[in-house]
N, CA, C and O atoms as CSV, one atom per row, in Angstrom:
chain,resi,resn,atom,element,x,y,z
A,1,MET,N,N,0.842,-1.121,-0.074
A,1,MET,CA,C,0.011,-0.031,0.062
A,1,MET,C,C,0.898,1.304,0.011
A,1,MET,O,O,1.809,1.429,0.830
A,2,PRO,N,N,0.655,2.273,-0.910
A,2,PRO,CA,C,1.493,3.416,-1.000
A,2,PRO,C,C,1.262,4.308,0.258
A,2,PRO,O,O,0.156,4.420,0.788
A,3,THR,N,N,2.244,4.850,0.635
A,3,THR,CA,C,2.242,5.836,1.679
A,3,THR,C,C,2.032,7.162,1.226
A,3,THR,O,O,2.160,7.391,0.024
A,4,ARG,N,N,1.718,8.103,2.044
A,4,ARG,CA,C,1.467,9.451,1.739
A,4,ARG,C,C,2.757,10.116,1.098
A,4,ARG,O,O,2.672,10.887,0.142
A,5,ALA,N,N,3.924,9.770,1.678
A,5,ALA,CA,C,5.123,10.212,1.129
A,5,ALA,C,C,5.425,9.997,-0.345
A,5,ALA,O,O,6.065,10.779,-1.047
A,6,ALA,N,N,4.852,8.763,-0.759
A,6,ALA,CA,C,4.921,8.341,-2.226
A,6,ALA,C,C,4.252,9.238,-3.136
A,6,ALA,O,O,4.700,9.403,-4.270
A,7,ASN,N,N,3.124,9.883,-2.696
A,7,ASN,CA,C,2.277,10.721,-3.533
A,7,ASN,C,C,2.893,12.113,-3.675
A,7,ASN,O,O,2.473,12.828,-4.585
A,8,THR,N,N,3.865,12.570,-2.845
A,8,THR,CA,C,4.503,13.803,-2.951
A,8,THR,C,C,5.766,13.851,-3.681
A,8,THR,O,O,6.421,14.891,-3.755
A,9,GLU,N,N,6.159,12.650,-4.271
A,9,GLU,CA,C,7.372,12.547,-5.027
A,9,GLU,C,C,7.332,13.321,-6.282
A,9,GLU,O,O,6.250,13.776,-6.652
A,10,GLN,N,N,8.465,13.528,-7.013
A,10,GLN,CA,C,8.520,14.172,-8.312
A,10,GLN,C,C,7.834,13.344,-9.333
A,10,GLN,O,O,7.898,12.116,-9.262
A,11,PRO,N,N,7.150,13.970,-10.323
A,11,PRO,CA,C,6.572,13.185,-11.373
A,11,PRO,C,C,7.464,12.356,-12.172
A,11,PRO,O,O,8.663,12.620,-12.084
A,12,GLY,N,N,7.098,11.388,-12.947
A,12,GLY,CA,C,7.983,10.477,-13.676
A,12,GLY,C,C,8.534,11.225,-14.807
A,12,GLY,O,O,8.182,12.379,-15.051
A,13,VAL,N,N,9.518,10.488,-15.597
A,13,VAL,CA,C,10.121,11.072,-16.746
A,13,VAL,C,C,9.045,11.241,-17.802
A,13,VAL,O,O,9.106,12.269,-18.477
A,14,GLY,N,N,8.149,10.448,-18.021
A,14,GLY,CA,C,7.100,10.643,-19.024
A,14,GLY,C,C,6.326,11.835,-18.827
A,14,GLY,O,O,5.948,12.514,-19.782
A,15,ALA,N,N,6.075,12.117,-17.643
A,15,ALA,CA,C,5.222,13.380,-17.337
A,15,ALA,C,C,6.095,14.601,-17.540
A,15,ALA,O,O,5.623,15.590,-18.100
A,16,ALA,N,N,7.303,14.578,-17.125
A,16,ALA,CA,C,8.130,15.676,-17.343
A,16,ALA,C,C,8.455,15.870,-18.835
A,16,ALA,O,O,8.608,17.004,-19.289
A,17,ALA,N,N,8.562,14.758,-19.605
A,17,ALA,CA,C,8.749,14.938,-21.145
A,17,ALA,C,C,7.538,15.469,-21.649
A,17,ALA,O,O,7.640,16.356,-22.495
A,18,LYS,N,N,6.341,15.077,-21.272
A,18,LYS,CA,C,5.156,15.606,-21.763
A,18,LYS,C,C,4.915,17.188,-21.464
A,18,LYS,O,O,4.360,17.953,-22.252
A,19,GLN,N,N,5.390,17.514,-20.286
A,19,GLN,CA,C,5.357,18.965,-19.844
A,19,GLN,C,C,6.437,19.659,-20.723
A,19,GLN,O,O,6.112,20.738,-21.217
A,20,VAL,N,N,7.503,19.243,-20.941
A,20,VAL,CA,C,8.521,19.863,-21.795
A,20,VAL,C,C,7.969,20.075,-23.215
A,20,VAL,O,O,8.119,21.126,-23.839
A,21,ALA,N,N,7.310,18.979,-23.680
A,21,ALA,CA,C,6.780,19.086,-25.193
A,21,ALA,C,C,5.609,20.215,-25.174
A,21,ALA,O,O,5.466,20.999,-26.113
A,22,GLU,N,N,4.849,20.222,-24.106
A,22,GLU,CA,C,3.832,21.288,-24.074
A,22,GLU,C,C,4.429,22.716,-24.064
A,22,GLU,O,O,3.965,23.644,-24.726
A,23,HIS,N,N,5.463,22.797,-23.281
A,23,HIS,CA,C,6.049,24.126,-23.167
A,23,HIS,C,C,6.842,24.488,-24.576
A,23,HIS,O,O,6.854,25.623,-25.052
A,24,ALA,N,N,7.387,23.543,-25.065
A,24,ALA,CA,C,7.987,23.835,-26.460
A,24,ALA,C,C,6.883,24.112,-27.461
A,24,ALA,O,O,7.061,24.991,-28.304
A,25,SER,N,N,5.807,23.453,-27.426
A,25,SER,CA,C,4.730,23.715,-28.380
A,25,SER,C,C,4.289,25.150,-28.134
A,25,SER,O,O,4.127,25.917,-29.082
A,26,THR,N,N,4.083,25.538,-26.815
A,26,THR,CA,C,3.608,26.874,-26.570
A,26,THR,C,C,4.640,27.942,-27.010
A,26,THR,O,O,4.298,28.972,-27.591
A,27,LEU,N,N,5.847,27.657,-26.718
A,27,LEU,CA,C,6.852,28.614,-27.187
A,27,LEU,C,C,7.002,28.854,-28.614
A,27,LEU,O,O,7.265,29.945,-29.121
A,28,ALA,N,N,6.803,27.678,-29.268
A,28,ALA,CA,C,6.869,27.757,-30.892
A,28,ALA,C,C,5.728,28.662,-31.229
A,28,ALA,O,O,5.928,29.655,-31.928
A,29,ARG,N,N,4.417,28.340,-30.719
A,29,ARG,CA,C,3.329,29.126,-31.075
A,29,ARG,C,C,3.367,30.611,-30.823
A,29,ARG,O,O,2.833,31.418,-31.584
A,30,LEU,N,N,4.038,30.952,-29.694
A,30,LEU,CA,C,4.139,32.292,-29.273
A,30,LEU,C,C,5.088,32.980,-30.298
A,30,LEU,O,O,4.795,34.084,-30.758
A,31,GLU,N,N,6.277,32.298,-30.669
A,31,GLU,CA,C,7.276,32.856,-31.480
A,31,GLU,C,C,6.654,33.075,-32.928
A,31,GLU,O,O,7.003,34.050,-33.593
A,32,LEU,N,N,5.785,32.213,-33.378
A,32,LEU,CA,C,5.098,32.395,-34.644
A,32,LEU,C,C,4.181,33.560,-34.687
A,32,LEU,O,O,4.048,34.260,-35.691
A,33,GLU,N,N,3.505,33.763,-33.485
A,33,GLU,CA,C,2.613,34.911,-33.367
A,33,GLU,C,C,3.412,36.132,-33.308
A,33,GLU,O,O,2.971,37.154,-33.834
A,34,LEU,N,N,4.554,36.127,-32.714
A,34,LEU,CA,C,5.423,37.359,-32.644
A,34,LEU,C,C,5.883,37.723,-34.063
A,34,LEU,O,O,5.840,38.875,-34.494
A,35,ALA,N,N,6.322,36.673,-34.753
A,35,ALA,CA,C,6.776,36.862,-36.173
A,35,ALA,C,C,5.751,37.515,-37.040
A,35,ALA,O,O,6.056,38.433,-37.802
A,36,GLY,N,N,4.327,36.969,-36.912
A,36,GLY,CA,C,3.338,37.479,-37.574
A,36,GLY,C,C,3.035,38.831,-37.309
A,36,GLY,O,O,2.720,39.563,-38.246
A,37,LEU,N,N,3.098,39.325,-35.964
A,37,LEU,CA,C,2.809,40.689,-35.641
A,37,LEU,C,C,3.892,41.563,-36.188
A,37,LEU,O,O,3.608,42.659,-36.672
A,38,GLU,N,N,5.169,41.106,-36.127
A,38,GLU,CA,C,6.279,41.867,-36.555
A,38,GLU,C,C,6.231,42.072,-38.071
A,38,GLU,O,O,6.604,43.140,-38.556
A,39,LEU,N,N,5.801,41.120,-38.785
A,39,LEU,CA,C,5.738,41.274,-40.215
A,39,LEU,C,C,4.561,42.203,-40.590
A,39,LEU,O,O,4.675,43.007,-41.515
A,40,LYS,N,N,3.470,42.088,-39.891
A,40,LYS,CA,C,2.360,43.014,-40.081
A,40,LYS,C,C,2.728,44.549,-39.992
A,40,LYS,O,O,2.411,45.418,-40.803
A,41,GLN,N,N,3.489,44.701,-38.794
A,41,GLN,CA,C,3.982,46.045,-38.515
A,41,GLN,C,C,4.940,46.601,-39.601
A,41,GLN,O,O,4.860,47.761,-40.005
A,42,LYS,N,N,5.849,45.706,-40.046
A,42,LYS,CA,C,6.712,46.144,-41.207
A,42,LYS,C,C,6.096,46.417,-42.471
A,42,LYS,O,O,6.488,47.322,-43.208
A,43,ALA,N,N,5.030,45.568,-42.769
A,43,ALA,CA,C,4.296,45.718,-43.924
A,43,ALA,C,C,3.538,47.068,-43.941
A,43,ALA,O,O,3.506,47.752,-44.964
A,44,GLY,N,N,2.926,47.443,-42.787
A,44,GLY,CA,C,2.264,48.690,-42.728
A,44,GLY,C,C,3.222,49.776,-42.872
A,44,GLY,O,O,2.800,50.782,-43.441
A,45,ALA,N,N,4.537,49.772,-42.433
A,45,ALA,CA,C,5.343,50.809,-42.425
A,45,ALA,C,C,5.874,50.909,-43.968
A,45,ALA,O,O,6.122,51.995,-44.493
A,46,LEU,N,N,6.005,49.784,-44.565
A,46,LEU,CA,C,6.335,49.738,-45.984
A,46,LEU,C,C,5.336,50.412,-46.779
A,46,LEU,O,O,5.658,51.244,-47.627
A,47,GLY,N,N,4.028,50.062,-46.524
A,47,GLY,CA,C,2.915,50.680,-47.264
A,47,GLY,C,C,2.908,52.107,-47.046
A,47,GLY,O,O,2.650,52.833,-48.005
A,48,THR,N,N,3.147,52.586,-45.961
A,48,THR,CA,C,3.076,54.021,-45.485
A,48,THR,C,C,4.258,54.762,-46.414
A,48,THR,O,O,4.026,55.751,-47.110
A,49,GLY,N,N,5.508,54.142,-46.306
A,49,GLY,CA,C,6.486,54.668,-47.111
A,49,GLY,C,C,6.255,54.741,-48.665
A,49,GLY,O,O,6.604,55.724,-49.319
A,50,VAL,N,N,5.715,53.764,-49.152
A,50,VAL,CA,C,5.334,53.755,-50.573
A,50,VAL,C,C,4.368,54.789,-50.898
A,50,VAL,O,O,4.468,55.432,-51.943
A,51,GLY,N,N,3.352,55.000,-49.979
A,51,GLY,CA,C,2.373,56.041,-50.107
A,51,GLY,C,C,2.904,57.478,-50.093
A,51,GLY,O,O,2.469,58.376,-50.814
A,52,LEU,N,N,3.925,57.603,-49.163
A,52,LEU,CA,C,4.568,58.975,-48.964
A,52,LEU,C,C,5.383,59.194,-50.352
A,52,LEU,O,O,5.366,60.261,-50.966
A,53,GLY,N,N,6.065,58.094,-50.742
A,53,GLY,CA,C,6.801,58.173,-52.033
A,53,GLY,C,C,5.909,58.743,-53.346
A,53,GLY,O,O,6.200,59.645,-54.133
A,54,ILE,N,N,4.849,57.978,-53.296
A,54,ILE,CA,C,3.801,58.327,-54.459
A,54,ILE,C,C,3.396,59.850,-54.306
A,54,ILE,O,O,3.332,60.614,-55.269
A,55,GLY,N,N,3.123,60.218,-52.974
A,55,GLY,CA,C,2.786,61.704,-52.722
A,55,GLY,C,C,3.923,62.602,-53.207
A,55,GLY,O,O,3.654,63.618,-53.847
A,56,ALA,N,N,5.150,62.272,-52.935
A,56,ALA,CA,C,6.325,63.011,-53.434
A,56,ALA,C,C,6.261,63.052,-54.882
A,56,ALA,O,O,6.414,64.124,-55.467
A,57,ALA,N,N,6.041,61.941,-55.523
A,57,ALA,CA,C,6.122,61.983,-57.057
A,57,ALA,C,C,4.935,62.928,-57.559
A,57,ALA,O,O,5.206,63.627,-58.535
A,58,VAL,N,N,3.729,63.031,-57.048
A,58,VAL,CA,C,2.646,63.739,-57.497
A,58,VAL,C,C,3.035,65.286,-57.107
A,58,VAL,O,O,2.725,66.209,-57.861
A,59,ALA,N,N,3.649,65.475,-56.029
A,59,ALA,CA,C,4.006,66.878,-55.746
A,59,ALA,C,C,5.078,67.386,-56.755
A,59,ALA,O,O,5.029,68.545,-57.168
A,60,ALA,N,N,6.067,66.494,-57.161
A,60,ALA,CA,C,7.155,66.802,-58.060
A,60,ALA,C,C,6.488,67.060,-59.425
A,60,ALA,O,O,6.950,67.963,-60.122
A,61,LEU,N,N,5.496,66.378,-59.838
A,61,LEU,CA,C,4.902,66.496,-61.104
A,61,LEU,C,C,4.281,67.985,-61.154
A,61,LEU,O,O,4.479,68.740,-62.106
A,62,TYR,N,N,3.505,68.324,-60.022
A,62,TYR,CA,C,2.861,69.651,-59.912
A,62,TYR,C,C,4.036,70.667,-59.880
A,62,TYR,O,O,3.920,71.681,-60.568
A,63,ALA,N,N,5.108,70.487,-59.173
A,63,ALA,CA,C,6.217,71.524,-59.166
A,63,ALA,C,C,6.759,71.707,-60.601
A,63,ALA,O,O,7.009,72.837,-61.019
A,64,VAL,N,N,6.946,70.596,-61.366
A,64,VAL,CA,C,7.412,70.810,-62.717
A,64,VAL,C,C,6.448,71.713,-63.490
A,64,VAL,O,O,6.827,72.680,-64.151
A,65,GLY,N,N,5.155,71.321,-63.357
A,65,GLY,CA,C,4.126,72.158,-63.971
A,65,GLY,C,C,4.132,73.649,-63.580
A,65,GLY,O,O,3.847,74.528,-64.394
A,66,PHE,N,N,4.463,73.889,-62.328
A,66,PHE,CA,C,4.515,75.333,-61.879
A,66,PHE,C,C,5.797,75.944,-62.367
A,66,PHE,O,O,5.825,77.153,-62.602
A,67,LEU,N,N,6.812,75.226,-62.529
A,67,LEU,CA,C,8.027,75.652,-62.881
A,67,LEU,C,C,7.891,76.133,-64.371
A,67,LEU,O,O,8.385,77.191,-64.761
A,68,LEU,N,N,7.190,75.282,-65.164
A,68,LEU,CA,C,7.064,75.734,-66.696
A,68,LEU,C,C,6.000,76.949,-66.771
A,68,LEU,O,O,6.058,77.800,-67.658
A,69,ALA,N,N,5.038,76.944,-65.764
A,69,ALA,CA,C,4.167,78.088,-65.820
A,69,ALA,C,C,4.969,79.444,-65.443
A,69,ALA,O,O,4.762,80.525,-65.995
A,70,THR,N,N,5.894,79.222,-64.441
A,70,THR,CA,C,6.732,80.324,-64.127
A,70,THR,C,C,7.447,80.865,-65.195
A,70,THR,O,O,7.482,82.079,-65.396
A,71,ALA,N,N,8.060,79.990,-65.943
A,71,ALA,CA,C,9.033,80.287,-67.181
A,71,ALA,C,C,8.131,81.049,-68.195
A,71,ALA,O,O,8.595,82.043,-68.754
A,72,ALA,N,N,6.957,80.661,-68.439
A,72,ALA,CA,C,5.992,81.258,-69.426
A,72,ALA,C,C,5.691,82.619,-68.982
A,72,ALA,O,O,5.683,83.539,-69.800
A,73,VAL,N,N,5.433,82.818,-67.690
A,73,VAL,CA,C,4.990,84.106,-67.265
A,73,VAL,C,C,6.130,85.027,-67.187
A,73,VAL,O,O,5.977,86.234,-67.379
A,74,ALA,N,N,7.389,84.446,-66.882
A,74,ALA,CA,C,8.557,85.405,-66.876
A,74,ALA,C,C,8.876,85.787,-68.180
A,74,ALA,O,O,9.361,86.901,-68.373
A,75,LEU,N,N,8.656,84.962,-69.162
A,75,LEU,CA,C,8.833,85.468,-70.617
A,75,LEU,C,C,7.924,86.528,-70.964
A,75,LEU,O,O,8.276,87.385,-71.775
A,76,ALA,N,N,6.740,86.551,-70.404
A,76,ALA,CA,C,5.784,87.559,-70.741
A,76,ALA,C,C,6.124,88.893,-69.915
A,76,ALA,O,O,5.447,89.915,-70.026
A,77,ILE,N,N,7.191,88.785,-69.115
A,77,ILE,CA,C,7.709,89.955,-68.435
A,77,ILE,C,C,6.672,90.701,-67.490
A,77,ILE,O,O,6.682,91.926,-67.372
A,78,VAL,N,N,5.859,89.950,-66.888
A,78,VAL,CA,C,4.961,90.437,-65.720
A,78,VAL,C,C,5.527,89.969,-64.429
A,78,VAL,O,O,5.332,88.841,-63.976
A,79,LEU,N,N,6.254,90.913,-63.850
A,79,LEU,CA,C,7.256,90.574,-62.693
A,79,LEU,C,C,6.358,90.120,-61.510
A,79,LEU,O,O,6.710,89.110,-60.901
A,80,ASP,N,N,5.178,90.804,-61.113
A,80,ASP,CA,C,4.431,90.288,-60.036
A,80,ASP,C,C,3.890,88.908,-60.256
A,80,ASP,O,O,3.952,88.111,-59.320
A,81,ALA,N,N,3.348,88.536,-61.440
A,81,ALA,CA,C,2.885,87.244,-61.720
A,81,ALA,C,C,3.831,86.116,-61.646
A,81,ALA,O,O,3.556,85.108,-60.995
A,82,TRP,N,N,5.008,86.264,-62.333
A,82,TRP,CA,C,6.073,85.247,-62.349
A,82,TRP,C,C,6.683,85.148,-61.021
A,82,TRP,O,O,7.032,84.046,-60.597
A,83,LEU,N,N,6.842,86.247,-60.314
A,83,LEU,CA,C,7.342,86.025,-58.944
A,83,LEU,C,C,6.467,85.197,-57.882
A,83,LEU,O,O,6.886,84.441,-57.005
A,84,ALA,N,N,5.197,85.526,-58.178
A,84,ALA,CA,C,4.237,84.743,-57.337
A,84,ALA,C,C,4.201,83.232,-57.829
A,84,ALA,O,O,4.047,82.356,-56.978
A,85,LEU,N,N,4.319,82.934,-59.004
A,85,LEU,CA,C,4.356,81.527,-59.526
A,85,LEU,C,C,5.664,80.877,-59.068
A,85,LEU,O,O,5.641,79.702,-58.702
A,86,LEU,N,N,6.795,81.573,-59.069
A,86,LEU,CA,C,7.995,81.123,-58.596
A,86,LEU,C,C,8.032,80.690,-57.124
A,86,LEU,O,O,8.621,79.680,-56.742
A,87,ILE,N,N,7.385,81.498,-56.359
A,87,ILE,CA,C,7.283,81.271,-54.911
A,87,ILE,C,C,6.477,80.026,-54.784
A,87,ILE,O,O,6.904,79.167,-54.013
A,88,VAL,N,N,5.339,79.803,-55.451
A,88,VAL,CA,C,4.546,78.521,-55.445
A,88,VAL,C,C,5.360,77.322,-55.845
A,88,VAL,O,O,5.287,76.232,-55.276
A,89,THR,N,N,6.183,77.615,-56.919
A,89,THR,CA,C,7.023,76.355,-57.314
A,89,THR,C,C,7.950,75.983,-56.321
A,89,THR,O,O,8.133,74.798,-56.042
A,90,LEU,N,N,8.601,76.982,-55.720
A,90,LEU,CA,C,9.676,76.637,-54.628
A,90,LEU,C,C,8.950,75.894,-53.515
A,90,LEU,O,O,9.442,74.859,-53.067
A,91,ALA,N,N,7.796,76.379,-53.048
A,91,ALA,CA,C,7.087,75.720,-52.000
A,91,ALA,C,C,6.817,74.287,-52.291
A,91,ALA,O,O,7.025,73.422,-51.440
A,92,LEU,N,N,6.316,73.995,-53.586
A,92,LEU,CA,C,6.058,72.599,-53.947
A,92,LEU,C,C,7.292,71.771,-54.013
A,92,LEU,O,O,7.235,70.591,-53.665
A,93,PHE,N,N,8.413,72.303,-54.437
A,93,PHE,CA,C,9.673,71.645,-54.408
A,93,PHE,C,C,10.162,71.290,-52.950
A,93,PHE,O,O,10.838,70.296,-52.686
A,94,ALA,N,N,9.736,72.223,-52.044
A,94,ALA,CA,C,10.103,72.025,-50.539
A,94,ALA,C,C,9.261,70.859,-50.121
A,94,ALA,O,O,9.801,69.915,-49.544
A,95,VAL,N,N,7.966,70.857,-50.372
A,95,VAL,CA,C,6.982,69.745,-49.967
A,95,VAL,C,C,7.535,68.523,-50.653
A,95,VAL,O,O,7.651,67.512,-49.961
A,96,THR,N,N,7.864,68.483,-51.822
A,96,THR,CA,C,8.394,67.239,-52.461
A,96,THR,C,C,9.532,66.701,-51.728
A,96,THR,O,O,9.619,65.505,-51.454
A,97,ALA,N,N,10.473,67.637,-51.383
A,97,ALA,CA,C,11.673,67.123,-50.558
A,97,ALA,C,C,11.271,66.477,-49.199
A,97,ALA,O,O,11.748,65.411,-48.812
A,98,VAL,N,N,10.435,67.144,-48.566
A,98,VAL,CA,C,10.007,66.636,-47.159
A,98,VAL,C,C,9.375,65.312,-47.403
A,98,VAL,O,O,9.724,64.345,-46.725
A,99,LEU,N,N,8.463,65.207,-48.332
A,99,LEU,CA,C,7.832,63.883,-48.503
A,99,LEU,C,C,8.665,62.755,-48.949
A,99,LEU,O,O,8.537,61.614,-48.506
A,100,GLY,N,N,9.563,63.127,-49.882
A,100,GLY,CA,C,10.579,62.229,-50.303
A,100,GLY,C,C,11.496,61.693,-49.222
A,100,GLY,O,O,11.865,60.519,-49.190
A,101,LEU,N,N,11.852,62.646,-48.311
A,101,LEU,CA,C,12.780,62.185,-47.170
A,101,LEU,C,C,12.041,61.272,-46.200
A,101,LEU,O,O,12.579,60.269,-45.731
A,102,LEU,N,N,10.710,61.667,-45.890
A,102,LEU,CA,C,9.858,60.816,-45.096
A,102,LEU,C,C,9.702,59.420,-45.658
A,102,LEU,O,O,9.796,58.426,-44.938
A,103,ALA,N,N,9.466,59.364,-46.935
A,103,ALA,CA,C,9.240,58.072,-47.601
A,103,ALA,C,C,10.528,57.246,-47.446
A,103,ALA,O,O,10.467,56.067,-47.097
A,104,LEU,N,N,11.765,57.900,-47.720
A,104,LEU,CA,C,12.914,57.058,-47.612
A,104,LEU,C,C,13.261,56.460,-46.160
A,104,LEU,O,O,13.718,55.337,-45.947
A,105,ARG,N,N,12.939,57.471,-45.179
A,105,ARG,CA,C,13.180,56.977,-43.746
A,105,ARG,C,C,12.162,55.945,-43.449
A,105,ARG,O,O,12.551,54.985,-42.784
A,106,THR,N,N,10.911,55.978,-43.832
A,106,THR,CA,C,10.049,55.063,-43.504
A,106,THR,C,C,10.283,53.669,-44.198
A,106,THR,O,O,10.105,52.612,-43.593
A,107,ILE,N,N,10.664,53.734,-45.417
A,107,ILE,CA,C,10.923,52.414,-46.154
A,107,ILE,C,C,12.239,51.767,-45.567
A,107,ILE,O,O,12.285,50.539,-45.489
A,108,LYS,N,N,13.308,52.528,-45.151
A,108,LYS,CA,C,14.474,51.975,-44.696
A,108,LYS,C,C,14.136,51.282,-43.232
A,108,LYS,O,O,14.800,50.328,-42.827
A,109,ARG,N,N,13.108,51.816,-42.521
A,109,ARG,CA,C,12.857,51.225,-41.356
A,109,ARG,C,C,12.119,49.925,-41.506
A,109,ARG,O,O,12.231,49.016,-40.684
A,110,ALA,N,N,11.389,49.862,-42.540
A,110,ALA,CA,C,10.594,48.603,-42.747
A,110,ALA,C,C,11.320,47.514,-43.471
A,110,ALA,O,O,10.845,46.380,-43.525
A,111,THR,N,N,12.474,47.835,-44.035
A,111,THR,CA,C,13.291,46.720,-44.843
A,111,THR,C,C,14.392,46.287,-44.083
A,111,THR,O,O,14.929,47.088,-43.319
A,112,PRO,N,N,14.843,45.024,-44.193
A,112,PRO,CA,C,14.108,43.977,-45.003
A,112,PRO,C,C,12.932,43.565,-44.161
A,112,PRO,O,O,12.898,43.679,-42.935
A,113,PRO,N,N,11.945,43.066,-44.931
A,113,PRO,CA,C,10.775,42.695,-44.140
A,113,PRO,C,C,10.897,41.245,-43.442
A,113,PRO,O,O,10.184,40.304,-43.788
A,114,VAL,N,N,11.796,41.164,-42.502
A,114,VAL,CA,C,12.166,39.937,-41.754
A,114,VAL,C,C,11.765,40.131,-40.289
A,114,VAL,O,O,12.025,41.206,-39.747
A,115,PRO,N,N,11.156,39.168,-39.628
A,115,PRO,CA,C,10.804,39.274,-38.258
A,115,PRO,C,C,11.951,39.016,-37.334
A,115,PRO,O,O,12.141,37.928,-36.790
A,116,GLU,N,N,12.755,40.141,-37.174
A,116,GLU,CA,C,14.107,40.129,-36.549
A,116,GLU,C,C,13.975,39.671,-35.155
A,116,GLU,O,O,14.754,38.833,-34.701
A,117,LEU,N,N,13.000,40.199,-34.440
A,117,LEU,CA,C,12.702,39.937,-33.002
A,117,LEU,C,C,12.358,38.464,-32.837
A,117,LEU,O,O,12.961,37.844,-31.961
A,118,ALA,N,N,11.495,37.865,-33.551
A,118,ALA,CA,C,11.185,36.515,-33.569
A,118,ALA,C,C,12.272,35.582,-33.937
A,118,ALA,O,O,12.315,34.487,-33.376
A,119,ILE,N,N,13.139,35.902,-34.810
A,119,ILE,CA,C,14.252,35.120,-35.161
A,119,ILE,C,C,15.279,35.065,-33.968
A,119,ILE,O,O,15.880,34.043,-33.636
A,120,GLN,N,N,15.403,36.317,-33.358
A,120,GLN,CA,C,16.451,36.450,-32.248
A,120,GLN,C,C,15.888,35.611,-31.106
A,120,GLN,O,O,16.625,34.848,-30.482
A,121,GLU,N,N,14.599,35.741,-30.824
A,121,GLU,CA,C,14.028,34.981,-29.676
A,121,GLU,C,C,14.113,33.508,-29.913
A,121,GLU,O,O,14.439,32.783,-28.973
A,122,ALA,N,N,13.834,32.979,-31.142
A,122,ALA,CA,C,13.981,31.637,-31.441
A,122,ALA,C,C,15.423,31.065,-31.235
A,122,ALA,O,O,15.610,29.955,-30.737
A,123,LYS,N,N,16.418,31.885,-31.645
A,123,LYS,CA,C,17.831,31.500,-31.446
A,123,LYS,C,C,18.085,31.387,-29.952
A,123,LYS,O,O,18.714,30.432,-29.497
A,124,LEU,N,N,17.584,32.387,-29.165
A,124,LEU,CA,C,17.847,32.299,-27.692
A,124,LEU,C,C,17.237,31.147,-27.037
A,124,LEU,O,O,17.771,30.514,-26.126
A,125,THR,N,N,15.992,30.884,-27.587
A,125,THR,CA,C,15.241,29.644,-27.056
A,125,THR,C,C,16.009,28.371,-27.325
A,125,THR,O,O,16.091,27.453,-26.509
A,126,SER,N,N,16.622,28.375,-28.642
A,126,SER,CA,C,17.284,27.153,-29.100
A,126,SER,C,C,18.564,26.965,-28.289
A,126,SER,O,O,18.947,25.855,-27.919
A,127,GLU,N,N,19.219,28.129,-28.025
A,127,GLU,CA,C,20.548,28.026,-27.206
A,127,GLU,C,C,20.233,27.721,-25.835
A,127,GLU,O,O,21.068,27.048,-25.230
A,128,ALA,N,N,19.159,28.092,-25.206
A,128,ALA,CA,C,18.815,27.811,-23.868
A,128,ALA,C,C,18.470,26.267,-23.682
A,128,ALA,O,O,18.854,25.599,-22.722
A,129,LEU,N,N,17.716,25.808,-24.704
A,129,LEU,CA,C,17.456,24.354,-24.605
A,129,LEU,C,C,18.720,23.481,-24.896
A,129,LEU,O,O,18.841,22.393,-24.333
A,130,LYS,N,N,19.626,23.928,-25.737
A,130,LYS,CA,C,20.785,23.203,-25.959
A,130,LYS,C,C,21.725,23.254,-24.685
A,130,LYS,O,O,22.376,22.262,-24.355
A,131,SER,N,N,21.767,24.326,-24.051
A,131,SER,CA,C,22.513,24.434,-22.789
A,131,SER,C,C,21.886,23.553,-21.687
A,131,SER,O,O,22.592,22.975,-20.861
A,132,ASP,N,N,20.613,23.473,-21.697
A,132,ASP,CA,C,19.950,22.620,-20.672
A,132,ASP,C,C,20.256,21.106,-20.906
A,132,ASP,O,O,20.393,20.337,-19.954
A,133,ASP,N,N,20.356,20.710,-22.194
A,133,ASP,CA,C,20.619,19.328,-22.505
A,133,ASP,C,C,22.106,18.998,-22.025
A,133,ASP,O,O,22.407,17.836,-21.750
A,134,HIS,N,N,22.911,19.904,-21.941
A,134,HIS,CA,C,24.419,19.637,-21.583
A,134,HIS,C,C,24.632,19.515,-20.010
A,134,HIS,O,O,25.626,18.988,-19.509
A,135,HIS,N,N,23.588,20.063,-19.300
A,135,HIS,CA,C,23.851,20.129,-17.849
A,135,HIS,C,C,23.088,19.114,-17.250
A,135,HIS,O,O,23.126,18.950,-16.031
């Protein structure tokens, strides 16, 4: 007949192995979830960067149009009109530069679209499991 002390002993190897497998499964699922979230975040930033780049291209197109309008008015020698158009053209080029720089910065942050944190966490987990095997 088993005594009360036998019931308080450590679980067997089978139970411990099952528990390790469950923890490994949970860890793997969490790392996949982290990778998915990280990829979503980078895809969103990449989309924002592309949108800002398109905005810069549209602003550049308008800037070229106003530059040509400025040249036409300057040829007509109407100082007040061409000066006003030149100011608008320079403002459009300034907007183009700001949008372009924002687009580049956002795209650089989002590339390469690799889940770096998830990969690093998986490596750390793998190293921890390997070091546990050797002890």
